[in-house]
Rosetta silent file (secondary structure, phi, psi, omega in degrees, C-alpha in Angstrom):
SEQUENCE: XXXXXXXXXXXXXXXXXXXXXXXXXXXXXXXXXXXXXXXXXXXXXXXXXXXXXXXXXXXXXXXXXXXXXXXXXXXXXXXXXXXXXXXXXXXXXXXXXXXXXXXXXXXXXXXXXXXXXXXXXXXXXXXXXXXXXXXXXXXXXXXXXXXXXXXXXXXXXXXXXXXXXXXXXXXXXXXXXXXXXXXXXXXXXXXXXXXXXXXXXXXXXXXXXXXXXXXXXXXXXXXXXXXXXXXXXXXXXXXXXXXX
SCORE:     score description
SCORE:     0.000 S_00000001
   1 L     0.000  128.418 -176.372    0.002    0.000    0.003 S_00000001
   2 L   -78.868  131.207 -179.352    1.453    3.332   -1.056 S_00000001
   3 L   -90.167  133.379  177.443    1.837    5.868    1.768 S_00000001
   4 L   -72.935  125.281  178.782    0.839    9.469    1.113 S_00000001
   5 L   -65.194  154.336 -173.490    3.840   11.724    1.798 S_00000001
   6 E  -129.913  128.026 -176.550    3.436   14.307    4.533 S_00000001
   7 E  -130.978  144.073  169.881    4.939   17.791    4.584 S_00000001
   8 E   -89.066  133.318  178.782    4.935   20.765    6.932 S_00000001
   9 L  -125.480  137.851  174.207    4.286   24.075    5.151 S_00000001
  10 L   -76.726  -26.076 -177.646    4.673   27.600    6.491 S_00000001
  11 L   -64.369  151.790  174.401    2.176   28.879    3.909 S_00000001
  12 L   -66.062  144.139 -176.745   -1.463   29.294    4.845 S_00000001
  13 L  -114.225  131.253  179.461   -3.644   26.317    3.920 S_00000001
  14 L  -158.910  159.466 -177.549   -7.176   26.695    2.537 S_00000001
  15 L   -56.926  129.932  176.801   -9.499   24.999    0.048 S_00000001
  16 L    69.718    8.417  177.512   -8.332   25.321   -3.560 S_00000001
  17 L   -75.340  134.460  177.847   -5.260   27.315   -2.581 S_00000001
  18 E  -101.886  135.565 -173.952   -2.300   26.666   -4.865 S_00000001
  19 E  -132.962  133.646  173.287    1.185   26.662   -3.336 S_00000001
  20 E   -90.314  124.586 -177.372    4.631   26.441   -4.907 S_00000001
  21 L   -75.881  155.149  175.668    6.872   24.190   -2.801 S_00000001
  22 L   -72.949  170.691 -171.283   10.380   25.200   -1.841 S_00000001
  23 H   -60.215  -42.243 -177.443   13.332   23.609   -3.613 S_00000001
  24 H   -66.492  -44.411  179.494   14.012   20.920   -1.008 S_00000001
  25 H   -67.762  -37.882  178.236   10.384   19.796   -0.790 S_00000001
  26 H   -62.765  -42.232  178.322   10.021   19.896   -4.578 S_00000001
  27 H   -64.540  -39.703 -179.542   13.101   17.687   -4.967 S_00000001
  28 H   -62.241  -47.277 -177.189   11.785   15.252   -2.360 S_00000001
  29 H   -75.264  -44.855 -175.070    8.403   14.811   -4.058 S_00000001
  30 H   -86.359  -39.345 -175.719    9.486   15.042   -7.675 S_00000001
  31 H   -89.547  -40.459 -177.406   13.056   13.763   -7.616 S_00000001
  32 H   -86.998  -52.507 -177.303   13.101   11.246   -4.757 S_00000001
  33 L   -84.908  -12.612  178.662    9.531    9.931   -4.680 S_00000001
  34 L    58.828   41.268  177.161    8.971   10.441   -8.428 S_00000001
  35 L   -81.466  158.414 -179.643    5.468   11.803   -7.948 S_00000001
  36 L  -133.224  177.856 -179.154    3.564   13.430  -10.774 S_00000001
  37 L   -53.259  136.435 -179.556    0.533   15.694  -11.350 S_00000001
  38 L    93.009  -17.740  179.965   -2.558   14.442   -9.551 S_00000001
  39 L   -69.885  143.627 -177.794   -0.681   12.458   -6.916 S_00000001
  40 E   -81.102  153.069  173.919   -1.863   13.109   -3.343 S_00000001
  41 E  -149.092  143.738  177.384    0.200   14.690   -0.589 S_00000001
  42 E  -100.021  130.027 -178.913   -0.708   15.574    2.995 S_00000001
  43 E  -127.619  148.926 -177.218    0.304   19.049    4.186 S_00000001
  44 E  -154.544  161.927  165.782   -0.053   20.668    7.608 S_00000001
  45 E  -154.122  177.213 -174.311    0.948   23.460    9.918 S_00000001
  46 L   -84.333    2.529  177.532    0.124   24.553   13.468 S_00000001
  47 L  -104.191  -43.650 -168.068   -2.348   27.213   12.313 S_00000001
  48 L  -111.109    0.512 -179.987   -4.555   25.560    9.694 S_00000001
  49 E    80.557 -156.856 -177.096   -4.366   21.854   10.560 S_00000001
  50 E  -109.310  139.304 -176.382   -3.783   19.050    8.063 S_00000001
  51 E  -130.133  144.385  168.403   -5.012   19.114    4.463 S_00000001
  52 E   -83.372  129.665  179.000   -5.245   16.683    1.600 S_00000001
  53 E  -133.027  166.875  176.442   -3.607   18.220   -1.467 S_00000001
  54 E  -132.346  146.589  177.347   -2.676   17.076   -4.957 S_00000001
  55 E   -68.891  134.860  178.712    0.276   17.921   -7.127 S_00000001
  56 E  -101.562  -20.130  179.731   -0.642   20.312   -9.936 S_00000001
  57 E  -170.741  144.184  177.518    2.638   20.206  -11.783 S_00000001
  58 E  -132.640  107.449 -179.815    6.141   18.747  -11.621 S_00000001
  59 E  -133.213  176.106  177.106    8.775   20.474  -13.729 S_00000001
  60 L   -66.300  -23.841 -179.425   12.441   21.344  -13.522 S_00000001
  61 L   -81.510  -19.158 -179.640   11.385   24.783  -12.342 S_00000001
  62 E   159.251  179.866  179.556    9.404   23.499   -9.391 S_00000001
  63 E  -128.060  132.993  177.321    6.493   21.564   -7.937 S_00000001
  64 E  -116.932  153.166  176.943    3.070   22.993   -7.158 S_00000001
  65 E  -130.952  160.343  172.913    0.205   21.653   -5.073 S_00000001
  66 E  -126.941  124.150  177.409   -3.481   22.493   -4.627 S_00000001
  67 E   -71.785  136.526 -178.698   -5.174   22.089   -1.245 S_00000001
  68 E  -106.057  -58.087 -176.403   -8.441   20.169   -1.477 S_00000001
  69 E  -155.696  150.375  176.732   -9.932   19.660    1.992 S_00000001
  70 E   -75.168  134.177  178.276   -9.015   19.724    5.657 S_00000001
  71 E  -111.006  -14.772  178.580   -8.652   16.257    7.163 S_00000001
  72 E  -160.135  137.944  174.586   -7.666   17.207   10.700 S_00000001
  73 L   -77.345  168.236  175.580   -7.716   20.303   12.914 S_00000001
  74 L   -62.618  132.782 -178.711   -4.688   21.441   14.890 S_00000001
  75 L  -127.211   84.655  179.162   -4.279   19.101   17.876 S_00000001
  76 L   -63.092  144.612  175.276   -1.881   20.543   20.480 S_00000001
  77 L   -75.374  175.995  175.769   -0.458   18.055   22.981 S_00000001
  78 L   -55.680  155.592 -174.072   -0.891   18.548   26.764 S_00000001
  79 L   -78.469   74.710 -179.870    0.707   21.721   28.092 S_00000001
  80 E  -125.456  124.270 -179.274    4.047   20.144   29.022 S_00000001
  81 E  -100.277  154.868  174.960    7.355   21.851   28.242 S_00000001
  82 E  -115.507  109.406  177.804   10.801   20.327   27.861 S_00000001
  83 E  -105.157  134.822 -170.913   13.556   22.481   29.417 S_00000001
  84 E  -156.611  146.770  170.264   17.065   21.169   28.946 S_00000001
  85 L   -76.271  122.230 -174.716   20.761   21.931   29.060 S_00000001
  86 L   -59.993  142.589  174.657   21.850   21.671   25.398 S_00000001
  87 L  -102.979 -176.712 -179.041   23.982   18.728   24.317 S_00000001
  88 L   -96.496  136.288  164.411   26.325   18.498   21.350 S_00000001
  89 H    45.465 -115.729 -169.897   25.358   17.759   17.731 S_00000001
  90 H   -60.944  -35.782 -179.122   23.791   14.344   17.135 S_00000001
  91 H   -70.958  -32.525  173.611   22.675   13.810   20.729 S_00000001
  92 H   -67.473  -43.046  176.039   20.917   17.181   20.717 S_00000001
  93 H   -54.767  -43.645 -177.249   19.199   16.216   17.458 S_00000001
  94 H   -62.737  -50.484 -175.631   18.052   13.016   19.119 S_00000001
  95 H   -68.321  -32.876  177.701   16.541   14.605   22.238 S_00000001
  96 H   -65.340  -45.093  178.980   14.843   17.341   20.221 S_00000001
  97 H   -64.241  -43.996 -177.934   13.198   14.782   17.941 S_00000001
  98 H   -68.033  -36.568  177.407   12.174   12.539   20.852 S_00000001
  99 H   -61.890  -41.248  176.879   10.764   15.463   22.815 S_00000001
 100 H   -64.564  -45.019  179.492    8.542   16.336   19.861 S_00000001
 101 H   -62.246  -34.581 -177.707    7.460   12.711   19.456 S_00000001
 102 L   -84.204    3.272  172.267    6.703   12.454   23.173 S_00000001
 103 L    90.216   24.463  172.694    4.385   15.463   23.030 S_00000001
 104 L   -67.986  133.145 -179.834    6.413   18.366   24.410 S_00000001
 105 L   -83.419  -31.443  179.468    4.581   21.584   23.548 S_00000001
 106 E  -138.394  146.949  174.664    7.646   23.814   23.873 S_00000001
 107 E  -114.687  122.825 -171.876   11.417   23.219   23.821 S_00000001
 108 E  -127.791   98.147  177.562   13.335   25.605   26.051 S_00000001
 109 E   -63.952  137.348 -177.567   17.175   25.432   26.083 S_00000001
 110 E  -127.744  125.688  179.720   18.631   26.295   29.497 S_00000001
 111 E   -91.363  121.579  178.678   22.243   27.310   30.080 S_00000001
 112 L  -113.661  177.464 -177.288   23.676   25.976   33.353 S_00000001
 113 L   -63.521  -32.779 -176.378   27.123   26.240   34.926 S_00000001
 114 L  -104.026   10.568  176.627   28.178   22.867   33.484 S_00000001
 115 L   -63.408  128.245 -179.490   26.497   23.181   30.096 S_00000001
 116 L   -85.312  -48.336 -175.798   29.043   22.245   27.429 S_00000001
 117 L   -95.033   86.791 -177.389   27.253   23.353   24.266 S_00000001
 118 L   -80.815  -19.997  177.564   26.315   26.943   25.062 S_00000001
 119 L   -94.767  120.752 -174.430   25.789   27.868   21.399 S_00000001
 120 L  -114.290  127.775  176.797   22.508   26.453   20.184 S_00000001
 121 L   -85.291   94.460 -175.487   21.531   26.198   16.521 S_00000001
 122 H   -66.863  -34.876  178.562   17.856   27.104   16.776 S_00000001
 123 H   -62.598  -39.976  178.620   17.243   26.660   13.042 S_00000001
 124 H   -66.724  -39.293  177.668   18.541   23.093   13.284 S_00000001
 125 H   -62.536  -43.615 -179.749   16.328   22.443   16.301 S_00000001
 126 H   -64.397  -39.180  177.967   13.267   23.755   14.443 S_00000001
 127 H   -62.610  -38.126  179.709   14.115   21.557   11.445 S_00000001
 128 H   -68.336  -39.660  179.362   14.305   18.536   13.751 S_00000001
 129 H   -70.972  -32.400  176.107   10.934   19.171   15.394 S_00000001
 130 H   -65.857  -44.703  178.960    9.345   19.649   11.962 S_00000001
 131 H   -60.572  -41.970  178.864   10.834   16.366   10.742 S_00000001
 132 H   -64.712  -40.126  178.929    9.522   14.596   13.852 S_00000001
 133 H   -64.446  -39.748  178.768    6.064   16.106   13.332 S_00000001
 134 H   -63.775  -42.273 -174.183    6.033   14.982    9.703 S_00000001
 135 H   -78.414  -25.720 -172.215    7.050   11.429   10.529 S_00000001
 136 L  -107.505   15.054  177.214    4.823   10.946   13.575 S_00000001
 137 L    60.475   30.584  174.016    1.531   12.325   12.225 S_00000001
 138 L   -77.468  136.636  172.261    1.548   15.283   14.602 S_00000001
 139 L  -106.028   56.892 -175.033   -0.802   18.093   13.585 S_00000001
 140 L  -174.164  147.575  175.299    1.261   20.466   15.657 S_00000001
 141 L  -127.322  120.038 -179.443    4.862   21.693   15.772 S_00000001
 142 L   -58.530  145.611  174.172    6.447   22.460   19.171 S_00000001
 143 E   -73.482  144.277  175.211    7.730   25.981   19.744 S_00000001
 144 E  -114.634  117.757 -175.221   11.507   26.355   20.045 S_00000001
 145 E   -92.943  160.941  172.960   12.568   29.079   22.471 S_00000001
 146 E   -68.153  148.390  177.531   15.759   31.117   22.728 S_00000001
 147 E   -63.053  148.819  177.629   18.298   29.816   25.287 S_00000001
 148 E  -141.870  146.880  177.588   18.103   31.309   28.779 S_00000001
 149 E   -74.326  149.594 -174.790   20.334   30.946   31.836 S_00000001
 150 H   -53.767  -48.325  179.711   18.946   28.866   34.688 S_00000001
 151 H   -58.771  -37.681  178.569   18.612   31.724   37.249 S_00000001
 152 H   -68.505  -39.623  177.047   16.706   33.812   34.691 S_00000001
 153 H   -56.396  -47.715 -177.374   14.458   30.865   33.835 S_00000001
 154 H   -70.459  -35.501 -179.438   13.494   30.459   37.492 S_00000001
 155 H   -65.754  -39.315 -176.602   13.133   34.196   38.078 S_00000001
 156 L   -92.885    6.043 -171.765   10.728   34.595   35.139 S_00000001
 157 L   -64.154  140.051  172.696    8.880   31.321   35.712 S_00000001
 158 L   -77.657  109.193 -166.449    5.071   31.282   35.504 S_00000001
 159 L   -67.263  -15.907  176.207    4.365   29.963   38.966 S_00000001
 160 L   -76.862   -8.711  178.649    1.157   28.146   37.996 S_00000001
 161 L   -96.349  119.678  177.041    3.310   25.800   35.855 S_00000001
 162 E   -68.697  137.283  176.652    4.867   22.947   37.838 S_00000001
 163 E  -114.348  118.171 -177.439    8.572   22.456   37.131 S_00000001
 164 E  -106.757  130.666  174.441    9.870   18.919   37.564 S_00000001
 165 E  -130.802  155.074 -173.524   13.571   18.132   37.686 S_00000001
 166 E   -91.088  128.421 -176.468   15.413   14.863   38.100 S_00000001
 167 L  -148.265  118.499 -177.690   17.334   14.327   41.327 S_00000001
 168 L   -65.764  -14.590  178.859   18.538   10.956   42.625 S_00000001
 169 L   -99.405   16.112 -178.440   18.200   12.300   46.179 S_00000001
 170 L   -54.653  143.805 -175.122   14.518   13.195   45.782 S_00000001
 171 L   -63.080  -35.202  177.963   12.542   12.755   48.987 S_00000001
 172 L  -103.324  117.348 -174.118   10.000   10.442   47.332 S_00000001
 173 L   -69.391  -33.562 -178.134   11.740    7.512   45.641 S_00000001
 174 L   -85.345  112.525 -175.543    8.751    6.573   43.438 S_00000001
 175 H   -64.609  -30.739 -179.896    8.505    9.190   40.660 S_00000001
 176 H   -67.155  -40.541  176.426    4.859    8.404   39.916 S_00000001
 177 H   -63.556  -38.360 -179.894    3.910    9.115   43.515 S_00000001
 178 H   -67.655  -30.743 -176.939    5.855   12.377   43.387 S_00000001
 179 H   -85.770  -23.363 -172.213    4.046   13.455   40.206 S_00000001
 180 H   -56.348  -38.193 -179.696    0.482   12.497   41.204 S_00000001
 181 L   -71.009  -11.891 -175.000   -0.312   15.721   43.140 S_00000001
 182 L   -87.698  161.487  175.092    0.680   17.836   40.120 S_00000001
 183 L  -138.249  153.539  172.179   -1.424   18.977   37.186 S_00000001
 184 L   -69.348  149.182    9.612   -0.628   20.476   33.802 S_00000001
 185 L   -73.324  148.224 -178.079    0.600   22.998   32.822 S_00000001
 186 E  -149.318  172.547  175.911    3.956   21.533   33.712 S_00000001
 187 E  -151.710  154.059  174.029    7.539   21.290   32.517 S_00000001
 188 E  -117.099  139.074 -179.571   10.464   18.962   32.967 S_00000001
 189 E  -116.359  121.838  177.181   14.027   20.239   33.409 S_00000001
 190 E  -111.089  124.115 -176.414   16.966   18.028   32.403 S_00000001
 191 L   -80.852 -174.330 -178.347   20.384   19.220   33.508 S_00000001
 192 L   -78.524  174.135 -178.585   23.785   18.921   31.841 S_00000001
 193 L   -54.551  -39.998 -177.789   25.993   15.840   31.619 S_00000001
 194 L   -85.719    2.134 -179.806   27.856   16.793   34.795 S_00000001
 195 L    81.852  171.832  176.434   24.672   17.541   36.703 S_00000001
 196 L   -74.611  149.675  173.475   23.623   20.724   38.468 S_00000001
 197 L   -73.580  166.629  178.146   26.078   22.453   40.788 S_00000001
 198 H   -60.503  -37.867  178.040   25.298   22.588   44.505 S_00000001
 199 H   -63.762  -41.630  178.923   24.358   26.240   44.107 S_00000001
 200 H   -67.902  -38.691  176.779   21.940   25.373   41.303 S_00000001
 201 H   -61.116  -41.114  179.306   20.430   22.526   43.320 S_00000001
 202 H   -65.887  -38.087  178.195   19.844   24.927   46.208 S_00000001
 203 H   -63.067  -43.775  178.603   18.239   27.420   43.812 S_00000001
 204 H   -66.291  -41.926 -178.155   15.875   24.758   42.494 S_00000001
 205 H   -65.009  -26.287 -177.122   15.055   23.495   45.989 S_00000001
 206 H   -81.588  -12.434 -176.635   14.123   27.023   47.104 S_00000001
 207 L   -86.632  124.704 -175.392   11.502   27.496   44.377 S_00000001
 208 L   -67.899  -18.554 -178.003    7.982   26.520   45.554 S_00000001
 209 L   -90.883   -0.100 -176.059    6.904   25.451   42.066 S_00000001
 210 E   -95.946  134.052  173.537    9.747   22.895   41.676 S_00000001
 211 E  -122.204  128.132  177.198    9.281   19.171   42.316 S_00000001
 212 E   -91.653  137.082  174.415   12.232   16.758   42.366 S_00000001
 213 E  -128.198  153.719  176.295   11.731   13.216   41.083 S_00000001
 214 L   -96.422  145.715  174.018   14.000   10.193   41.013 S_00000001
 215 L  -108.437   24.775  175.156   14.619    8.180   37.852 S_00000001
 216 L    96.127 -174.095 -170.652   15.693    5.099   39.722 S_00000001
 217 L   -79.769  -13.000 -175.976   18.985    3.578   40.850 S_00000001
 218 L   -95.740  143.541  175.705   20.885    3.833   37.565 S_00000001
 219 L   -80.835  123.441 -178.487   22.802    6.878   36.361 S_00000001
 220 L  -105.232  152.310  168.569   21.448    7.901   32.950 S_00000001
 221 L   -68.536  159.003 -176.092   22.915    9.979   30.191 S_00000001
 222 H   -59.968  -38.653 -178.803   21.147   13.302   29.714 S_00000001
 223 H   -70.157  -35.105  176.243   19.429   12.166   26.490 S_00000001
 224 H   -68.004  -42.941  179.185   18.173    8.964   28.155 S_00000001
 225 H   -60.981  -34.872  179.357   16.934   10.914   31.175 S_00000001
 226 H   -62.301  -46.927  179.805   15.012   13.241   28.877 S_00000001
 227 H   -64.720  -43.713 -178.968   13.062   10.379   27.314 S_00000001
 228 H   -62.526  -46.401 -176.340   12.444    8.744   30.721 S_00000001
 229 H   -68.323  -42.869  178.221   11.232   11.957   32.361 S_00000001
 230 H   -65.356  -35.752  176.447    8.967   13.022   29.486 S_00000001
 231 H   -61.504  -45.002  178.216    7.491    9.532   29.410 S_00000001
 232 H   -61.505  -44.758 -178.872    6.646    9.779   33.117 S_00000001
 233 H   -65.446  -38.646  178.952    5.042   13.203   32.741 S_00000001
 234 H   -68.454  -35.906 -179.259    2.938   12.122   29.791 S_00000001
 235 H   -68.947  -35.943 -174.560    1.826    8.974   31.634 S_00000001
 236 H   -98.315  -42.550 -174.127    0.830   10.813   34.821 S_00000001
 237 L  -107.064  -16.683 -171.275    0.020   14.411   33.753 S_00000001
 238 L   -97.145 -142.743 -172.135   -0.441   14.132   29.989 S_00000001
 239 L  -108.121   10.791 -179.097   -2.689   12.327   27.552 S_00000001
 240 L   -71.639  -25.501 -177.619   -1.385    8.750   27.727 S_00000001
 241 L   -95.846    5.583  178.659   -4.031    7.718   30.230 S_00000001
 242 L  -100.366  143.455  173.279   -6.912    9.220   28.269 S_00000001
 243 L   -76.112  140.931  179.970   -8.907    7.334   25.698 S_00000001
 244 L   -66.522    0.000    0.000   -8.772    8.938   22.233 S_00000001
């Protein structure tokens, strides 16, 4: 069975609207997939939802599509953010993609004392969340925020949003029990490879909106901890326990 390709478009989507694809998307549909006029394609964005479209022309100069009908409205995930100390290159790509797949609504890079990769390629991060949305049938694309230092993040925090961070010394050993009293909106904070400094731990402990959870007896890499923590938040606070 042939799968209809799926693309994210910045352009507005509406019935009978014709859109010229950018060079990369045109090459993918016309050069890689060898599609031709009349072939279907699914297009979406976070404003107009998902639409069934058809190719109107495939030439060396470009590829055009025409939107036919909306097949799905925008479906934002639960209001859960992913705050994280940036990693380097491929591992950052991995956690960004997985955060989008796991339903993070926003990605918020946080600079800590032990953060190694202080320069963050936001365009690359946005490309990764778009790719994840295309591949995982999301009718939503997470927002990617500018990096902020940890003290500023906490100072400007919206106090109605619970902030969860991972700490092997958390008072409650069972992370599910620690999360049960909380409600969305929420966020999870994953620190750098070397962990938070004692000063940063004290800063987090002093904030009334912060909850520490344990991820068990094993020491995890930052990218593994991100997946584990987001999984827990979606299972307890998110939409995993709801019937579709």
